[in-house]
C-alpha positions as CSV (number, residue, x, y, z in Angstrom):
1,X,-11.3,18.8,10.1
2,X,-11.0,15.1,9.0
3,X,-8.0,13.3,10.3
4,X,-5.7,12.6,7.4
5,X,-4.3,9.1,7.0
6,X,-0.5,9.3,6.8
7,X,1.0,7.8,3.6
8,X,3.9,8.2,1.2
9,X,3.6,8.3,-2.7
10,X,3.6,4.9,-4.4
11,X,7.1,3.7,-5.2
12,X,8.7,5.6,-2.3
13,X,9.5,4.4,1.2
14,X,10.4,5.5,4.7
15,X,13.5,4.0,6.2
16,X,13.6,3.0,9.9
17,X,16.8,3.5,12.0
18,X,17.7,-0.2,11.5
19,X,17.2,0.0,7.8
20,X,19.3,3.2,7.6
21,X,22.1,1.5,9.5
22,X,22.1,-1.3,7.0
23,X,21.8,1.1,4.0
24,X,24.7,3.1,5.3
25,X,26.8,-0.1,5.6
26,X,26.2,-0.6,1.9
27,X,27.0,3.0,1.0
28,X,30.1,3.0,3.2
29,X,31.4,-0.2,1.7
30,X,30.8,1.0,-1.9
31,X,32.4,4.4,-1.1
32,X,35.4,2.8,0.5
33,X,36.2,0.8,-2.6
34,X,35.6,3.8,-4.9
35,X,38.1,5.9,-2.9
36,X,40.7,3.1,-2.9
37,X,40.8,3.3,-6.7
38,X,41.3,7.0,-6.7
39,X,37.8,8.3,-7.4
40,X,36.6,11.6,-5.9
41,X,33.0,12.6,-4.9
42,X,30.8,15.2,-6.5
43,X,27.1,16.1,-6.0
44,X,24.6,17.6,-8.5
45,X,21.1,19.1,-7.8
46,X,18.0,16.9,-7.5
47,X,16.5,19.1,-10.3
48,X,18.0,19.7,-13.7
49,X,16.7,21.8,-16.6
50,X,14.4,19.6,-18.7
51,X,16.6,20.6,-21.7
52,X,19.5,18.8,-19.9
53,X,17.4,15.6,-19.4
54,X,15.2,15.1,-22.5
55,X,16.5,13.3,-25.5
56,X,19.3,11.5,-23.6
57,X,17.4,8.3,-22.6
58,X,15.4,7.5,-25.7
59,X,11.6,7.8,-26.0
60,X,11.0,5.3,-23.2
61,X,13.2,7.2,-20.8
62,X,11.7,10.6,-21.6
63,X,8.3,9.3,-20.7
64,X,9.6,8.4,-17.2
65,X,10.9,11.9,-16.3
66,X,9.2,13.5,-13.3
67,X,8.5,17.1,-14.4
68,X,8.4,20.0,-11.9
69,X,5.7,22.7,-12.4
70,X,7.0,26.2,-13.0
71,X,6.4,28.7,-10.1
72,X,3.8,31.4,-10.1
73,X,0.8,31.6,-12.5
74,X,2.2,29.1,-15.0
75,X,-1.1,28.5,-16.8
76,X,-1.4,32.1,-18.0
77,X,1.6,31.5,-20.3
78,X,0.3,28.3,-21.9
79,X,-0.2,28.8,-25.6
80,X,-2.1,25.5,-26.2
81,X,-5.8,24.9,-25.9
82,X,-5.9,23.0,-22.6
83,X,-8.8,20.9,-23.7
84,X,-7.1,19.7,-26.8
85,X,-3.4,19.7,-25.8
86,X,-1.4,16.5,-25.6
87,X,-0.3,16.0,-22.0
88,X,3.4,15.5,-23.1
89,X,3.5,18.8,-25.0
90,X,1.5,20.7,-22.4
91,X,4.0,19.5,-19.7
92,X,6.8,21.1,-21.6
93,X,4.9,24.5,-21.6
94,X,4.4,24.4,-17.8
95,X,7.6,22.7,-16.7
96,X,11.2,23.8,-17.3
97,X,12.7,21.5,-14.7
98,X,12.6,17.8,-13.9
99,X,13.9,15.4,-11.3
100,X,17.1,13.7,-12.4
101,X,16.5,10.3,-14.0
102,X,20.1,9.1,-13.4
103,X,23.5,10.5,-12.4
104,X,25.3,10.0,-15.7
105,X,23.6,12.8,-17.7
106,X,24.0,15.3,-14.9
107,X,27.6,14.2,-14.6
108,X,28.2,15.0,-18.3
109,X,26.6,18.4,-17.8
110,X,28.8,19.0,-14.8
111,X,32.0,18.1,-16.7
112,X,31.2,20.6,-19.5
113,X,30.1,23.3,-17.1
114,X,33.2,22.9,-14.8
115,X,35.7,22.2,-17.6
116,X,38.4,24.7,-16.4
117,X,38.4,23.1,-12.9
118,X,38.8,19.5,-14.0
119,X,41.9,17.4,-14.6
120,X,41.5,14.6,-17.2
121,X,41.0,11.7,-17.0
122,X,38.4,12.7,-14.4
123,X,37.5,10.0,-11.9
124,X,34.4,10.7,-9.9
125,X,31.9,8.9,-7.8
126,X,28.4,10.1,-6.8
127,X,25.9,8.6,-4.4
128,X,22.5,10.3,-4.6
129,X,18.8,9.5,-5.2
130,X,17.2,9.5,-8.7
131,X,13.5,9.5,-9.7
132,X,11.6,7.6,-12.4
133,X,7.9,7.8,-13.1
134,X,7.8,4.0,-13.5
135,X,5.1,1.6,-12.4
136,X,6.2,0.5,-8.9
137,X,6.7,-3.3,-8.4
138,X,8.9,-5.6,-6.5
139,X,12.5,-4.4,-6.8
140,X,11.5,-1.3,-8.8
141,X,10.9,2.0,-7.1
142,X,10.1,5.6,-8.2
143,X,12.7,7.0,-5.9
144,X,15.9,5.1,-5.4
145,X,19.6,5.6,-4.8
146,X,22.4,5.1,-7.4
147,X,26.0,4.8,-6.5
148,X,27.9,5.8,-9.7
149,X,31.5,5.6,-10.5
150,X,32.9,7.0,-13.8
151,X,36.1,8.0,-15.5
152,X,35.9,10.5,-18.4
153,X,38.5,11.8,-20.8
154,X,40.2,8.4,-21.6
155,X,39.6,5.8,-24.3
156,X,41.7,3.2,-22.5
157,X,40.1,-0.3,-22.0
158,X,42.1,-0.4,-18.7
159,X,39.2,1.7,-17.3
160,X,36.7,-1.1,-18.1
161,X,39.1,-3.6,-16.4
162,X,39.3,-1.3,-13.4
163,X,35.5,-1.2,-13.2
164,X,35.4,-5.0,-13.2
165,X,37.9,-5.0,-10.3
166,X,35.7,-2.4,-8.4
167,X,32.6,-4.6,-9.0
168,X,34.4,-7.7,-7.8
169,X,35.7,-6.0,-4.6
170,X,32.4,-4.4,-3.6
171,X,30.4,-7.7,-4.0
172,X,33.1,-9.6,-2.2
173,X,33.0,-7.2,0.7
174,X,29.1,-7.4,0.8
175,X,29.3,-11.2,0.6
176,X,27.1,-11.3,-2.6
177,X,27.7,-14.1,-5.0
178,X,27.4,-12.3,-8.4
179,X,28.1,-12.6,-12.1
180,X,29.1,-9.8,-14.5
181,X,27.3,-9.9,-17.9
182,X,29.4,-8.2,-20.6
183,X,28.6,-7.1,-24.1
184,X,29.5,-4.3,-26.5
185,X,27.2,-2.0,-28.4
186,X,29.5,-2.2,-31.4
187,X,28.8,-6.0,-31.5
188,X,25.1,-5.2,-31.4
189,X,25.4,-2.7,-34.2
190,X,27.3,-5.4,-36.2
191,X,24.5,-7.8,-35.5
192,X,22.0,-5.2,-36.8
193,X,24.1,-4.9,-40.0
194,X,24.3,-8.8,-40.3
195,X,20.5,-9.1,-40.2
196,X,20.2,-6.3,-42.7
197,X,18.5,-3.8,-40.4
198,X,21.3,-1.2,-39.3
199,X,18.8,1.7,-39.4
200,X,16.7,-0.2,-36.8
201,X,19.6,-0.5,-34.3
202,X,18.0,1.6,-31.5
203,X,14.7,-0.2,-31.9
204,X,16.5,-3.6,-31.7
205,X,18.5,-2.7,-28.6
206,X,15.5,-1.2,-26.8
207,X,13.5,-4.4,-27.5
208,X,16.3,-6.8,-26.6
209,X,16.8,-4.9,-23.3
210,X,13.3,-6.2,-22.3
211,X,14.2,-9.8,-22.9
212,X,14.4,-10.7,-19.2
213,X,11.2,-8.9,-18.4
214,X,8.8,-9.9,-21.2
215,X,10.5,-12.9,-22.9
216,X,11.5,-13.7,-26.4
217,X,8.0,-14.0,-28.0
218,X,7.0,-10.5,-26.8
219,X,10.4,-9.1,-28.0
220,X,9.8,-10.6,-31.4
221,X,6.3,-9.1,-31.5
222,X,7.8,-5.7,-30.6
223,X,10.4,-6.0,-33.3
224,X,7.7,-6.8,-35.9
225,X,5.8,-3.7,-34.8
226,X,9.0,-1.6,-35.3
227,X,9.1,-2.8,-38.9
228,X,11.7,-5.6,-38.8
229,X,11.0,-8.4,-41.3
230,X,10.3,-11.9,-40.0
231,X,13.5,-13.1,-41.8
232,X,15.6,-10.6,-39.9
233,X,14.1,-11.6,-36.6
234,X,14.7,-15.3,-37.5
235,X,18.4,-14.5,-38.2
236,X,18.7,-13.0,-34.6
237,X,17.7,-16.3,-32.9
238,X,21.0,-18.3,-33.4
239,X,23.1,-15.4,-32.2
240,X,21.2,-15.2,-28.9
241,X,21.5,-18.9,-28.5
242,X,25.3,-18.9,-28.7
243,X,26.7,-21.1,-25.9
244,X,30.1,-22.1,-24.6
245,X,33.0,-20.3,-23.0
246,X,33.6,-16.6,-23.6
247,X,36.4,-17.4,-26.1
248,X,34.2,-19.9,-27.9
249,X,31.4,-17.3,-28.3
250,X,33.9,-14.8,-29.6
251,X,35.2,-17.3,-32.2
252,X,31.7,-18.0,-33.5
253,X,30.8,-14.2,-33.5
254,X,34.0,-13.4,-35.4
255,X,32.8,-15.7,-38.2
256,X,29.2,-14.3,-38.1
257,X,30.3,-10.7,-38.1
258,X,33.3,-11.0,-40.4
259,X,31.8,-8.5,-42.9
260,X,31.0,-5.8,-40.2
261,X,33.9,-3.6,-39.4
262,X,32.1,-2.2,-36.4
263,X,31.2,-5.6,-35.1
264,X,34.8,-6.8,-35.4
265,X,36.0,-3.7,-33.5
266,X,33.5,-4.6,-30.7
267,X,34.7,-8.2,-30.6
268,X,38.4,-6.9,-30.3
269,X,37.4,-4.6,-27.4
270,X,35.6,-7.4,-25.5
271,X,38.5,-9.8,-26.1
272,X,40.9,-7.3,-24.7
273,X,38.8,-6.9,-21.5
274,X,38.3,-10.7,-21.1
275,X,42.1,-11.3,-21.6
276,X,42.9,-8.8,-18.8
277,X,40.2,-10.4,-16.6
278,X,41.7,-13.8,-17.0
279,X,45.0,-12.6,-15.6
280,X,43.6,-11.1,-12.5
281,X,42.9,-12.9,-9.2
282,X,39.1,-12.1,-9.1
283,X,36.3,-14.0,-7.4
284,X,33.5,-12.8,-9.7
285,X,32.4,-14.6,-12.9
286,X,32.4,-12.8,-16.3
287,X,30.0,-13.9,-18.9
288,X,29.8,-12.6,-22.5
289,X,26.0,-12.2,-23.0
290,X,24.8,-11.2,-26.4
291,X,21.2,-10.6,-25.1
292,X,22.6,-7.7,-22.9
293,X,21.6,-4.5,-24.7
294,X,21.2,-1.7,-22.0
295,X,18.3,0.3,-23.5
296,X,19.9,3.8,-23.0
297,X,20.9,5.4,-26.3
298,X,24.2,7.0,-25.1
299,X,26.2,3.7,-24.7
300,X,28.7,3.2,-27.6
301,X,31.1,0.4,-26.4
302,X,31.4,-2.0,-23.5
303,X,28.2,-2.6,-21.5
304,X,27.9,-4.3,-18.1
305,X,25.2,-5.7,-16.0
306,X,25.7,-7.5,-12.7
307,X,23.2,-10.1,-11.3
308,X,23.0,-11.8,-8.0
309,X,23.3,-15.6,-8.4
310,X,21.3,-16.6,-5.3
311,X,18.3,-14.2,-5.6
312,X,15.8,-13.7,-8.4
313,X,15.9,-10.0,-8.9
314,X,16.9,-7.6,-11.7
315,X,20.4,-6.3,-12.2
316,X,22.1,-4.9,-9.1
317,X,24.7,-2.9,-11.1
318,X,25.0,-1.8,-14.7
319,X,26.7,0.7,-17.0
320,X,29.0,1.0,-20.0
321,X,31.2,3.1,-22.3
322,X,29.8,6.4,-23.8
323,X,31.9,8.1,-26.4
324,X,30.1,11.4,-26.8
325,X,27.7,12.1,-24.0
326,X,29.3,15.5,-23.3
327,X,28.8,16.3,-27.1
328,X,25.2,17.1,-26.3
329,X,26.5,20.0,-24.1
330,X,29.0,21.2,-26.7
331,X,32.1,19.2,-25.7
332,X,32.8,16.8,-28.5
333,X,34.6,13.4,-28.6
334,X,35.2,13.0,-24.8
335,X,34.9,9.3,-24.0
336,X,33.8,8.0,-20.6
337,X,32.9,4.7,-19.0
338,X,31.1,4.0,-15.7
339,X,28.8,1.7,-13.7
340,X,26.0,2.4,-11.3
341,X,25.3,0.2,-8.2
342,X,21.6,-0.1,-7.3
343,X,21.7,0.3,-3.5
344,X,18.0,-0.5,-3.1
345,X,18.3,-3.8,-4.9
346,X,21.5,-4.7,-3.2
347,X,19.7,-4.1,0.1
348,X,16.9,-6.4,-1.0
349,X,19.4,-9.1,-1.9
350,X,21.2,-8.9,1.4
351,X,18.0,-8.8,3.4
352,X,16.7,-11.9,1.5
353,X,19.9,-13.8,2.0
354,X,20.2,-12.5,5.6
355,X,23.9,-11.6,5.1
356,X,24.1,-8.2,6.9
357,X,26.8,-8.5,9.7
358,X,25.1,-8.7,13.1
359,X,27.4,-6.1,14.6
360,X,26.3,-3.3,12.3
361,X,22.8,-3.2,13.6
362,X,23.9,-2.3,17.2
363,X,24.7,1.4,16.9
364,X,25.1,1.9,20.7
365,X,27.7,-0.4,22.2
366,X,27.2,0.5,25.9
367,X,24.1,1.7,27.9
368,X,24.3,2.9,31.4
369,X,21.2,2.1,33.5
370,X,19.8,5.2,35.2
371,X,19.3,4.8,39.0
372,X,18.7,8.5,39.9
373,X,20.3,11.9,40.1
374,X,23.4,11.0,42.1
375,X,24.2,8.0,39.9
376,X,23.6,10.1,36.7
377,X,26.3,12.6,37.8
378,X,28.7,9.7,38.6
379,X,28.1,8.1,35.2
380,X,28.2,11.1,32.9
381,X,32.1,11.5,33.0
382,X,32.5,7.7,32.4
383,X,30.2,8.0,29.4
384,X,32.4,10.9,28.1
385,X,35.5,8.8,28.4
386,X,33.9,5.9,26.5
387,X,32.9,8.3,23.7
388,X,36.3,9.9,23.6
389,X,37.7,6.3,23.0
390,X,35.3,5.9,20.0
391,X,32.7,3.7,21.8
392,X,29.1,4.6,21.1
393,X,27.5,5.0,24.5
394,X,24.3,6.3,26.1
395,X,22.5,6.5,29.4
396,X,18.8,5.9,29.8
397,X,17.4,9.4,30.2
398,X,15.1,8.6,33.2
399,X,15.3,6.5,36.3
400,X,12.5,4.2,35.1
401,X,11.8,0.7,36.2
402,X,14.7,-1.8,35.5
403,X,12.4,-3.9,33.1
404,X,11.7,-0.8,31.0
405,X,15.4,0.1,30.7
406,X,16.5,-3.5,29.9
407,X,13.7,-3.8,27.2
408,X,15.0,-0.6,25.6
409,X,18.5,-2.0,25.5
410,X,17.2,-5.3,24.1
411,X,15.1,-3.6,21.4
412,X,18.1,-1.5,20.3
413,X,20.4,-4.6,20.3
414,X,22.8,-2.9,22.7
415,X,25.4,-5.6,23.7
416,X,26.7,-4.2,27.0
417,X,24.6,-2.7,29.9
418,X,26.4,-1.1,32.8
419,X,24.8,-0.8,36.2
420,X,26.1,1.7,38.7
421,X,24.2,2.0,42.0
422,X,25.3,3.1,45.5
423,X,27.2,-0.1,46.0
424,X,29.3,0.2,42.8
425,X,30.0,3.9,43.5
426,X,31.4,3.1,47.0
427,X,33.6,0.3,45.6
428,X,34.7,2.3,42.5
429,X,33.5,-0.6,40.3
430,X,30.9,-1.2,37.6
431,X,28.5,-4.1,37.2
432,X,28.7,-5.0,33.5
433,X,26.0,-7.2,31.9
434,X,26.6,-9.0,28.6
435,X,23.2,-8.9,26.9
436,X,24.0,-11.7,24.5
437,X,25.3,-14.3,26.9
438,X,23.5,-13.0,30.0
439,X,26.8,-13.1,32.0
440,X,27.3,-10.3,34.6
441,X,30.5,-9.3,36.3
442,X,32.1,-6.5,38.4
443,X,35.0,-4.7,36.8
444,X,36.9,-1.4,36.8
445,X,36.3,1.2,34.2
446,X,39.6,0.4,32.6
447,X,38.7,-3.3,32.3
448,X,35.4,-2.2,30.5
449,X,37.5,-0.1,28.1
450,X,39.8,-3.1,27.5
451,X,36.8,-5.2,26.4
452,X,36.6,-3.0,23.3
453,X,40.2,-3.0,22.4
454,X,40.5,-6.9,22.3
């Protein structure tokens, strides 16, 4: 039998122990802030019924759903002629389930399904992987983690303000210099009305959402293909070129959209959020960006995107207000708002900027060198005491050569190595080597313990 070359599917990755320690640092930081604001965790299955997922993300999103083949002899139940069937239609005949595309739609399904157990407003966070059948490229994966935080069952704009505070705290703790881009779907609908194309609202937002990726010229080409007139497209240009402070942009917008009731409502919502923002002692910048569209169809109000200032990469966090996502599952008029932190992109930003704290990489704090059976028995109770005091400790499992044991400690970034030979046992002392400075000293066990309480 031929030897198989080990590999993983494109757009997925293995994570080494060091990578996992860094990723867990990100997850723990995010989770800690979520909890501080009163959010509780939930989990949903990796697979959802396709009926739950389809039609929620627009045509573009539906194409990116990973579908799961039905069990058993699924082909015998296919009604289509396999040689003539469209692959998208055939997929629906042989697949009833799909891998989740995001955490928001499963959350809406969860809320409706568990209605009797939920207290509104319901504040939840969820940290799990999602899958998209996208073309893998730098910063874009087929399997990636999302860290979502949402509050549902409240129309209050205080929720938007709270999300801005959460974003600010998380990126401050992770030491990432970032800017929040803010817009409102009602403003975008007002703009569609202003250029005389309200029925093309979804096409306009889907195209605008690609502005960063494909540029203005290609966006204009796409809008022409969708049936917008050249005049309408020309009227869009000055709106996207609006400059100045947030307040100056709002003043200009108010004049442009004065005949759009929806547009004015969106301006008022954005103004409320900005006014709250300006009263808070936050470190992050907030920028009203009219080119921000968020291509997902379910957004109805405020939309957010966060970008790292010091690294050229896509958004590292995004989300917005949705007024009737649960309506698709039979629960009408329940408004929610939330954002999702892209852990994989946050990792890439931190790695590129080299801002992971050095101490998180060293999981083990103390390693005992192994000199043999008698020494092992002497060291094991000491190890137990260190662990009981919350200090990650280990002993090398074999009495190998000293060079091999020290190399192991170095490769694992273990800061303290303890040597206990016959001499030390007779004296009741430990020889403690600091692997960073190279200093070595004799001390009692209690003195070693005190090193970690300083």
